BADRENSE-114017 format. One line per field, with one value per residue (C-alpha): residue number from 1; x, y, z. Coordinates in pm, 1 decimal, m for minus. Layout:
<pts>
resi (NUM,...);
u (X,...);
v (Y,...);
w (Z,...);
</pts>
This chain:
<pts>
resi (1,2,3,4,5,6,7,8,9,10,11,12,13,14,15,16,17,18,19,20,21,22,23,24,25,26,27,28,29,30,31,32,33,34,35,36,37,38,39,40,41,42,43,44,45,46,47,48,49,50,51,52,53,54,55,56,57,58,59,60,61,62,63,64,65,66,67,68,69,70,71,72,73,74,75,76,77,78,79,80,81,82,83,84,85,86,87,88,89,90,91,92,93,94,95,96,97,98,99,100,101,102,103,104,105,106,107,108,109,110,111,112,113,114,115,116,117,118,119,120,121,122,123,124,125,126,127,128,129,130,131,132,133,134,135,136,137,138,139,140,141,142,143,144,145,146,147,148,149,150,151,152,153,154,155,156,157,158,159,160,161,162,163,164,165,166,167,168,169,170,171,172,173,174,175,176,177,178,179,180,181,182,183,184,185,186,187,188,189,190,191,192,193,194,195,196,197,198,199,200,201,202,203,204,205,206,207,208,209,210,211,212,213,214,215,216,217,218,219,220,221,222,223,224,225,226,227,228,229,230,231,232,233,234,235,236,237,238,239,240,241,242,243,244,245,246,247,248,249,250,251,252,253,254,255,256,257,258,259,260,261,262,263,264,265,266,267,268,269,270,271,272,273,274,275,276,277,278,279,280,281,282,283,284,285,286,287,288,289,290,291,292,293,294,295,296,297,298,299,300,301,302,303,304,305,306,307,308,309,310,311,312,313,314,315,316,317,318,319,320,321,322,323,324,325,326,327,328,329,330,331,332,333,334,335,336,337,338,339,340,341,342,343,344,345,346,347,348,349,350,351,352,353,354,355,356,357,358,359,360,361,362,363,364,365,366,367,368,369,370,371,372,373,374,375,376,377,378,379,380,381,382,383,384,385,386,387,388,389,390);
u (m4790.1,m4525.1,m4241.6,m4296.6,m4651.1,m4537.3,m4279.2,m4581.3,m4801.9,m4533.3,m4414.0,m4795.9,m4831.3,m4529.9,m4656.9,m4961.0,m4843.1,m4565.3,m4514.1,m4534.5,m4260.9,m4048.3,m4028.7,m3959.4,m3671.9,m3544.1,m3410.9,m3213.2,m3078.1,m2952.2,m2807.2,m2604.2,m2525.0,m2391.8,m2159.3,m2021.6,m1945.8,m1817.5,m1570.9,m1452.8,m1363.9,m1203.6,m991.4,m947.9,m757.5,m560.5,m438.0,m339.5,m140.1,18.5,142.2,285.5,486.6,603.5,694.0,981.1,1154.0,1141.6,1507.5,1394.3,1462.4,1327.5,1462.5,1294.1,1477.3,1238.2,1473.2,1475.0,1748.1,2118.0,2204.8,1925.7,2001.9,2200.6,2479.1,2500.1,2861.2,2702.5,2406.6,2648.7,2862.8,2506.2,2554.7,2894.8,2806.8,2841.3,2444.7,2349.0,2372.5,2283.6,2177.5,2056.1,1965.6,1700.7,1611.0,1307.1,1124.0,867.4,960.1,845.0,937.8,929.3,968.2,846.0,534.9,436.0,522.7,391.4,469.4,643.1,818.8,1193.3,1381.9,1790.6,1916.9,2191.0,2274.2,2146.2,1790.0,1650.6,1727.0,1638.6,1287.1,1215.3,1197.6,1187.2,1293.6,1108.3,1410.8,1752.9,1972.6,1913.4,2156.6,2495.8,2764.2,2984.0,2670.1,2692.8,3069.5,3028.1,2719.6,2574.0,2251.3,2090.2,1720.3,1493.9,1135.5,818.6,592.5,361.8,596.5,717.0,355.2,294.5,593.5,704.1,364.7,456.3,799.0,1116.0,1214.2,1571.1,1862.0,1608.4,1671.4,1415.7,1423.8,1369.5,1271.7,1493.2,1769.6,1880.3,1888.9,1925.1,1658.0,1897.1,1580.6,1203.8,1057.2,812.4,452.8,295.8,582.3,326.9,398.0,182.6,357.7,358.8,356.0,669.1,483.8,471.7,819.8,1176.2,1504.1,1803.4,2165.8,2150.3,2484.1,2309.2,2001.4,2206.5,2301.3,1998.0,1809.7,2074.5,2000.0,2235.2,1991.2,1881.1,1518.7,1506.1,1722.7,1615.9,1878.1,1839.3,1978.8,2187.5,1939.3,1588.2,1688.5,1940.2,1703.7,1695.2,2043.6,2088.9,1812.0,1985.6,2328.5,2112.0,1991.7,2282.1,2476.0,2192.7,2191.1,2532.5,2496.7,2211.1,2351.2,2069.9,1782.3,1542.1,1284.0,1534.7,1460.4,1207.6,1299.3,1054.8,1100.4,867.7,730.9,659.7,454.6,279.4,190.8,84.5,m168.3,m289.7,m374.9,m546.9,m723.3,m869.3,m1015.8,m1145.2,m1293.4,m1489.4,m1598.7,m1741.3,m1875.5,m2055.4,m2216.8,m2334.3,m2481.6,m2688.6,m2866.2,m2919.1,m3083.3,m3315.9,m3419.1,m3467.3,m3710.3,m3876.8,m3924.1,m4057.9,m4308.2,m4455.6,m4491.5,m4691.8,m4926.2,m4929.1,m5039.9,m5294.7,m5422.7,m5453.2,m5562.4,m5893.7,m5709.2,m5486.8,m5770.2,m5920.4,m5621.1,m5598.3,m5958.0,m5876.2,m5616.1,m5278.3,m5043.3,m4853.8,m4531.5,m4704.1,m4781.3,m4470.5,m4280.2,m4491.1,m4441.6,m4066.6,m4003.0,m4169.7,m3912.4,m3634.4,m3733.2,m3790.0,m3463.0,m3259.4,m3389.2,m3318.5,m2957.1,m2892.2,m3029.0,m2804.5,m2491.0,m2527.1,m2590.6,m2313.8,m2054.0,m2198.8,m2154.9,m1804.8,m1691.1,m1833.0,m1662.2,m1350.3,m1392.2,m1468.9,m1212.8,m944.2,m864.4,m897.5,m1204.0,m1337.4,m1550.4,m1388.7,m1556.4,m1555.7,m1754.6,m2015.9,m2077.0,m2078.3,m2301.2,m2541.2,m2534.3,m2623.0,m2921.1,m3061.4,m2970.1,m3169.6,m3458.1,m3463.4,m3419.6,m3660.3,m3911.5,m3916.2,m4153.7,m4429.7,m4398.7,m4440.6,m4730.4,m4910.5,m4847.3,m4977.7,m5314.5,m5599.0,m5854.9,m6162.9,m6026.5,m5878.7,m6208.9,m6405.8,m6140.9,m6255.5);
v (m1994.0,m1773.7,m1651.6,m1293.0,m1323.2,m1475.9,m1225.0,m963.3,m1132.5,m1174.7,m784.2,m691.3,m894.9,m706.7,m366.5,m448.0,m519.2,m227.8,m222.5,m576.3,m626.8,m380.5,m501.9,m842.1,m686.3,m519.2,m848.8,m912.0,m565.2,m549.3,m892.8,m774.0,m452.6,m617.9,m879.8,m627.4,m363.9,m615.7,m822.1,m475.2,m344.5,m653.3,m658.1,m282.0,m340.2,m613.9,m400.0,m134.6,m362.6,m546.8,m183.8,m136.8,m455.6,m375.2,m34.1,m191.5,m328.9,m666.2,m756.5,m688.5,m963.0,m949.8,m1109.2,m1107.7,m1233.4,m1452.5,m1531.3,m1365.5,m1558.2,m1485.7,m1813.7,m1657.9,m1289.2,m1140.7,m868.8,m588.4,m706.3,m1059.0,m921.7,m694.5,m1027.6,m1139.8,m922.3,m1037.7,m1195.5,m1068.6,m1155.4,m896.5,m519.4,m361.5,m454.3,m254.9,m406.8,m246.0,m216.8,m40.8,72.0,323.9,634.9,975.0,1239.8,1594.7,1936.1,2226.5,2148.0,1887.3,1531.2,1225.0,839.0,752.7,456.2,474.1,274.0,226.4,201.0,246.4,463.3,194.5,184.9,483.4,311.3,m45.1,90.1,372.5,664.6,1007.6,1305.9,1666.7,1819.7,1781.2,1435.3,1063.8,863.9,850.6,585.5,852.0,912.4,543.1,506.4,838.8,733.6,1076.9,1184.8,1271.5,1185.5,1172.6,1236.4,1139.2,1412.8,1347.1,1350.6,1682.5,1820.1,1719.6,1832.9,2151.6,2267.6,2522.4,2554.1,2414.5,2120.1,2130.0,2184.1,2161.1,1940.6,1681.7,1487.3,1090.1,957.2,1261.4,1197.2,1503.2,1444.7,1715.6,1642.6,1647.2,1540.6,1522.1,1239.0,1346.6,1259.5,930.4,696.5,416.0,43.1,m264.4,m291.6,73.6,440.0,627.2,934.0,843.2,693.9,845.8,705.3,766.0,573.0,219.4,202.8,508.3,288.5,54.5,299.8,470.0,115.2,m58.9,m359.8,m463.9,m744.8,m701.1,m764.9,m716.1,m692.0,m560.7,m684.3,m623.8,m871.3,m724.0,m808.0,m952.3,m1308.0,m1364.4,m1297.8,m1658.2,m1713.3,m1423.7,m1582.0,m1913.8,m1749.0,m1552.5,m1870.2,m2063.5,m1774.7,m1750.1,m2155.9,m2111.3,m1832.8,m1977.5,m2353.8,m2479.7,m2340.8,m2265.5,m2145.2,m1861.1,m1666.4,m1619.7,m1507.5,m1369.7,m1215.3,m979.9,m1313.0,m1453.0,m1149.9,m1111.0,m1473.6,m1466.1,m1135.1,m1268.8,m1601.6,m1415.3,m1158.3,m1432.9,m1639.0,m1267.4,m1191.7,m1543.9,m1481.0,m1139.6,m1297.9,m1580.4,m1331.9,m1091.8,m1388.2,m1487.0,m1166.7,m1297.1,m1634.7,m1457.0,m1235.9,m1559.3,m1672.9,m1362.7,m1417.3,m1768.1,m1639.0,m1386.4,m1580.0,m1847.8,m1567.7,m1510.2,m1844.6,m1858.9,m1509.2,m1603.5,m1972.4,m1895.4,m1716.7,m2032.7,m2255.4,m2020.7,m2036.5,m2415.0,m2435.4,m2229.6,m2465.7,m2343.6,m2621.3,m2691.7,m2545.2,m2232.6,m2162.9,m2270.0,m2012.0,m1734.3,m1783.5,m1851.9,m1542.5,m1361.3,m1491.2,m1405.0,m1063.7,m964.1,m1126.5,m973.2,m655.0,m640.2,m763.3,m485.5,m252.8,m440.9,m379.8,5.8,49.4,m146.4,74.7,380.9,187.4,81.7,426.7,586.4,319.2,399.2,766.8,793.4,509.6,696.4,342.9,242.3,36.6,m51.5,m351.2,m617.0,m757.4,m1112.2,m993.0,m808.8,m1106.8,m1369.0,m1161.2,m1083.1,m1446.3,m1570.3,m1320.9,m1476.7,m1829.2,m1758.1,m1604.3,m1965.7,m2169.6,m2020.8,m1963.8,m2329.1,m2442.0,m2175.0,m2194.1,m2592.3,m2549.3,m2299.8,m2520.7,m2833.7,m2682.3,m2895.1,m2660.4,m2775.4,m2753.2,m2407.9,m2285.0,m2381.8,m2195.2,m1909.1);
w (m2528.0,m2683.2,m2479.0,m2528.5,m2436.2,m2100.0,m2037.7,m2098.7,m1828.4,m1576.4,m1599.9,m1566.5,m1270.1,m1111.8,m1217.4,m1096.5,m747.1,m715.5,m347.7,m306.5,m585.2,m454.7,m90.6,m245.0,m450.2,m145.0,17.4,m336.1,m334.7,14.4,m41.8,m353.9,m221.9,81.3,m103.1,m322.2,m40.4,198.4,m50.3,m201.7,144.1,196.4,m107.8,m49.6,276.9,113.1,m155.5,106.2,328.8,14.3,m119.2,231.5,217.5,m128.3,m37.3,182.1,m78.6,m276.5,m106.2,248.0,493.5,889.8,1189.0,1504.3,1809.9,2026.6,2292.9,2640.6,2834.5,2849.2,2597.2,2328.5,2316.7,2054.7,2081.1,1831.7,1720.5,1647.0,1467.9,1219.1,1177.7,1011.1,737.5,658.6,295.9,m57.1,m81.7,192.6,85.8,438.6,780.4,1102.4,1415.3,1621.5,1981.2,2095.6,2405.0,2506.2,2683.0,2765.0,2542.1,2688.0,2556.1,2775.6,2910.2,2661.7,2760.4,2557.4,2548.2,2253.2,2086.4,2074.7,1816.0,1826.1,1489.3,1263.1,959.6,731.4,875.6,668.5,304.8,455.5,524.8,258.2,503.0,361.2,577.4,588.0,744.2,914.4,858.0,977.7,1222.3,1110.8,1169.7,1403.7,1592.0,1693.9,1740.3,1957.7,2154.7,2052.2,2224.3,1896.3,1785.4,1463.1,1526.3,1340.2,1210.0,1477.0,1770.5,1580.6,1591.5,1971.1,2123.1,1907.2,1731.5,1485.7,1636.9,1414.9,1602.7,1460.3,1690.8,2003.4,2309.6,2419.7,2752.4,2698.0,3045.2,3160.4,2932.2,2710.5,2310.4,2031.8,1740.8,1431.3,1191.9,1135.8,911.9,629.2,750.4,619.7,690.6,805.1,801.0,902.9,1221.5,1376.3,1249.4,1193.8,1222.3,1600.4,1661.8,1764.4,1628.0,1815.1,1736.3,1862.2,2075.8,2280.0,2337.0,2503.9,2753.4,2744.5,2854.1,3053.4,2806.7,2503.0,2355.9,2010.2,1947.7,1540.3,1256.1,901.1,596.2,235.5,m36.0,m301.4,m550.7,m551.0,m696.7,m405.4,m139.6,m77.3,m91.2,154.8,391.1,395.3,487.4,767.3,912.7,919.3,1108.8,1372.9,1388.3,1504.9,1726.0,1909.0,1875.1,1678.0,1872.3,1597.9,1861.9,1924.6,1609.6,1335.1,973.4,723.4,384.5,174.0,m25.3,297.7,433.0,83.1,103.3,445.5,361.1,46.0,268.3,532.6,304.7,96.6,379.4,532.3,171.1,186.0,524.2,461.1,117.0,329.1,577.7,288.7,93.6,385.3,292.7,m80.7,72.2,304.7,11.0,m190.6,56.4,53.8,m309.6,m248.2,30.2,m190.7,m510.4,m292.6,m177.8,m561.1,m665.0,m411.0,m508.3,m860.0,m824.0,m1039.5,m1303.9,m1320.4,m1372.1,m1623.8,m1852.9,m1796.9,m1909.2,m2241.7,m2325.4,m2121.9,m2060.7,m1745.7,m1907.8,m1996.3,m1632.2,m1487.8,m1740.5,m1639.9,m1296.9,m1317.8,m1533.5,m1250.2,m992.5,m1219.5,m1313.9,m951.2,m864.4,m1180.8,m1123.1,m751.3,m862.1,m1126.9,m852.7,m610.5,m817.1,m859.7,m467.3,m445.4,m624.4,m456.7,m97.3,m188.3,m293.7,m0.4,225.9,24.0,93.5,470.1,562.0,339.9,142.5,m233.6,m274.7,m602.0,m690.2,m892.0,m1236.1,m1062.5,m731.9,m951.7,m1203.6,m920.0,m674.1,m982.1,m1093.6,m743.0,m735.0,m1052.7,m900.0,m603.4,m799.5,m964.8,m706.8,m478.7,m761.1,m858.8,m585.7,m605.2,m996.5,m986.2,m736.6,m995.1,m1290.2,m1090.8,m1018.9,m1142.3,m1356.7,m1172.3,m867.7,m941.5,m1077.2,m780.1,m550.2,m341.3);
</pts>
């Protein structure tokens, strides 16, 4: 039997049972749409986090002080001495805590960060108005504050915050700057943060222990050398206790994010792939029903000279057509679902070509695999038994 004739007969059978064919395709459509949508969502989230990490600067080094005891604490002068290297451009020790910020009748718990004048350039922060912390603010332990855009909105509404006095746990601070909105990172949101001089923070918190240090290498190619210098300095300060601190640079962060995102994408794709397998089981079930319904037809065709491969080809084409059309529709709906998820979740979500090819190819493979048994069963029917089937 010619291939075109087999295709025509397969299409006629599918069209004659429109509702059944549609319901069979639905499983494949949902499966392909789920794979494309979920994997694209995972990739979009990864791109968002990656862009935030890159926005920190390619030469950024982050140090976290893990110790809590006397011998594992770090003073401000010790932290600043770590930056004494020709390969380190800027350094800012950090001390963080939570405090209630109050202005008038408005009071909110906010994140307070003690930093020095280098922090703004280290984290690529932008000012909406005013200025950032200056070195003289630290030297004189001035009670000045730079507030995030959300803090300004919560405390002041439409009033200009510059020059106003706010209370942080009962201590008066003068607002000297407001950060531009959108200054978010993977660890916190600067829109909801308040920055004060770190030496003022020591008095404010009655604690001089540094919890974090941000440094920048002079050039991207010197990051590893700068990090090696930092490790040596910390080993000397903490007397070889490597558990007292942790060092990461942007490359380490990107590597970690990519590893986690790849695992997440595979997990999401696997979960969505289950829907494709369920759709394949639906194809096999309907094809078996179709074989039973068309037993006499198969017997007549075999009696008229149709060979086993002709019957096998016809049923395999039906199965592949259902899965193929379902795959195409699934790709279209996958694009739509990805766009909608990106729109409502405020992130860039665009299906990759590889995801589309893999999901569509898998849908065809599902149709081939689950259509093989019903097609083989139909092709194996004996003409006499088929003609006598009621």
